[in-house]
N, C-alpha and C positions, 0 to 999 in steps of 0.2 A: 311958170306956164300949170295951167291946173292938168291934174292926172286924168281928167275925162276928156282933153280935146282930143281933138281928131289927131294932133300930131304925136300923142301916145299911142295910139293906134299902130302908128308907122314905123316908132322906136321901137314896139314887140316885134312886129314883123320883122324887121332888120337883124334884131338881136337873136331870133329863131334862126333867121335865114344865115348868118354868118356863124352859127355852130355847126353847120350840116357839111359832111365830108363828100364833096364830089364826086371821087371817086367810085364813093357807094354806091353814087346813084348813076353810074356809066359816063359822067361828066369828065374830060381831059382838059389839058392846056394849061400853060402857065397864068399865075395868077399873083396880082398886088394885092389882094385882099383873101382873108379868110372866108369860107364857106362858099356855098353858091351864088350865082349872079341871078338878077332881079328876072332875064328872061328866061332863066334855068327855072326858077320858080313858077313862071307863069307858064311855062312849056307843061310842068306837071301838074298845075292846077287846070289846064286847059281854060284860060283867060287871057286877055291882050297883056302884052307887055308892057304896053303903056297905060295900061287900066292899073296893072299891078304897083308900076311906078309912083304912079299917082297916088295910090294907097299908102305908100311907104313916103310921100314927101306931103300927105296929109290932104290931098284935095283930092276932087271927084265925087264928093257927096259920100253918103253912108250905104258899103255895100250891102247886097241881099245874103240872104242865109244860106241860101245855095254854093255863093262865091266863099264865103266863110268856110263852109265844110270843105269845099275842095282846096282853099288853102290850108285849112288846117290837115287834112290829108297830105297835100305837097309836102308840108313841113313836116311832117310827121309828129305831133303836136300830141301830149298826153293828155289824159280827160282832163284835168285840172288847166293846163293850159289851153286847152279849145274853149274852156268855160270862159275864160279870163279873153279870149279873142272875142266871143261874144258880147261880152259886157263891154269890152272898147269899141267895137263896130256896131253894136246895134242898143245896148244899154241894157241887154236883157241876157240870161242863160239861155243856151240852146235848149232845143227840145230834147225831153229824156229819150234816150235810147235804151230800148228792152235789148237786156241780156239773158238768154235762156241759158242759166247756169244752174248747178243743182248742189253747190257747195259756196262758202264764204273763205274768206282767209282767216289762217288759223288764228292770228291775232284776236280776231273778232270773236271767234269760238271761245279763245281763252278767257275773254271778257264775259261772254256769256256765262260759262263755268264759274266763276269767281262769284256769281250772284247766288250764293246758296240758297238761300230763301225765299229768293222771288222768282218767279217761274219767267221764263224768255223766249220768245223765240224771233225768228228770221223770215220772213214768208215775201216773196214774189207779187206783183202786179196783179195776179190770179190767182193770188192766195195759197199758192202751195207753201206748207210750212220747209223751209230748207236746212233750217239749224235751229238749236233748242239746246236747254238746260236739264240738269237732271231734276229741277225743281220743277219744269215745265212737263216734263215726260211723267212725274207721279202726281201734280196736279191736274193737267189739262189731258195730254195724252203720252201715251210710250210711243212716239212716232217711230224711233227705232226698230219698232217688232212691226211695221208697217211697208210695204214696198212704197217706191216713191210716188207713185200715179196714186197711191191710197192717202195721202197727206194732205188734200184738200179739204181747205175748212167748210166751204158750202158743198161737197159732199159728205162731210162729215154731220151736218147741221141737218141735211135734208135728205139722207139715206141712211141714216142710223136710228133705230127706235130708242135704244138706249140712250143714245146723246141727247135727244129729245125730251126722253121720260126726265132727264135730270136738270133740264132747264126751270130758272126761276118764273121766267115767263117769254115761253117759246115763239108766241106768237110777234112780241115785241122784238125779242132778239131777232127773229128771220127777219123781221121788215128790216132792220138796222143794219145788218150785215149784207142783204142783197144791196143797201141802197150805198153803202159804204164800198162795196165791191163794185157798182156799176162806177162809183167816182173815181176808184183807183184805177180801171181799165181805160177808162176815158183820158185821164190826167196823163196815163203812159203811151197814149195813143195806140191801144191794144183793143179796141173794138171788136173787130174783125177775127184778130188772132183769138179772142176769147170766145167766138163764136161757137166752136166747137164744143166748148164746156157748158156754154148755156142750152144750147140745144139738148145736149142729154142731159142735163137739169130738168129741163122745161118738160120733156120725155116722160122721165122718172118721177115726176113730182108738180103735181097741178098746183100746190102752192106756190112753189117757187114759179113756176108761169104765170101766177097772176101778179106776184111782187115784181116780177121782172116788169110786165107789161105797166105796172104804176109809173114806171120812169122816177120813181122818187131817189134821192140823192142823201147819202149822208158823210158826216166825219168824222172817224174815231179819232183825230189828231189832238184833239181837245183832251182827249182821257175822259176817265169817268170810273165807276165802281162795278166790279163784277162779284156776283154773288152766287156762290156755288153749295151744293149740297153734296159733300166729297163723301165716299163710302166709308174710309178712314178717318179724315179730318173732320167731318160733320159739318155743320154751315161753316162757310170760310167767305170773307170780304176782303178783296183784293182792289186796290187801287191802280189802274193801269194807265199808261202813260206811253204816245205812239214818238218815235224818232227816226228821221232821217239818218242813211248810213251816208257817211261823206266818201264821195267818189263812187258810190254805186245807186245813182238815183232810183235806179229799178227795184230798190230793195227796202224794205220797211222795217224795223224793229220795235217790239212790243213787248214790255217790261210791266210784269206784276208786282204789285210790292203790297205785305201784309200790312193791315191795319194795326195790328197791335204785334207784342212782343211774343205773346204766348203760342198765336199761329205761326208767326216765323220759326221759333223752336220747332213745333211740330212737323213744319214743313222740313226743316233741316233734317230732323230725325227719320221721315219716313225718307226723304231722298237718298240718306246714306247707307238704309238698311234695306232698300229695292234692290231687286233684281230685274234689270232693264234689258229690252231689246230681244229677249228670246220669247217672250211670251209677253201678251196685252196686259196692261194693269187694267183694273175695272173703271178706274175715273177715265171715260173717253168724252170728255169737255171739250167742246170748241173754244177757240181762243179769243173772240170775240164777244160782247155785251152791248147792250145799248143804256143798261141802268146805269 
């Protein structure tokens, strides 16, 4: 039988159901088989026991996304299991859930730190930088010297004259950043949540308001080359690539790779000797470019 047939959805549901401890959910009584009963899962998911039975038996057609969400919650599925449930039930992953957090898993931070010559950041859908490495701190911005609400890339670009002056082509960069930001918040379903930031930027910057009203969309996922005029490093060219963070669809990672060995060595040296966090470094460069 093909792994994409309806029966696979039923097999998966049954396997998750039989792994749950009834006592943990307040269900009692003697049982001949392990796990929750079908009607108990249906009760927790607030759906018809008959409908849930049909799903396990591969009958009744495709369930709706809302039904799958309730079943995922009833079965206490992990993020990965929930995604698998949607792929089996609807042939697509669930919509992205935005999680407002200000940090990342230590394993991910250790990976960033291992990139000694490649500036790397983690951003959320509203473009707050929530994690970075030493190379990013010396080449882009010393984010650790700023309060969390001061680490937003759009606030840098439209509210800091020093940042603007250091751009190779500020107009092109600004247009690209606004379009990519718009695409990110729409993809994450955060248009209304991002409204406060958009209103703030429109009030503070007529240029942002003009670009925002143009409704252009851009995508940084294809990568490109970022050109900087760095106070210590001079003219720098970095090839950037965007990566998804597995298990965290609300986050994106951007890695900047030096295009030559000399630049890489100079970044390593600067990062090794810099004092970070207590005072801001002079290189306050936003982390995206259309170049």
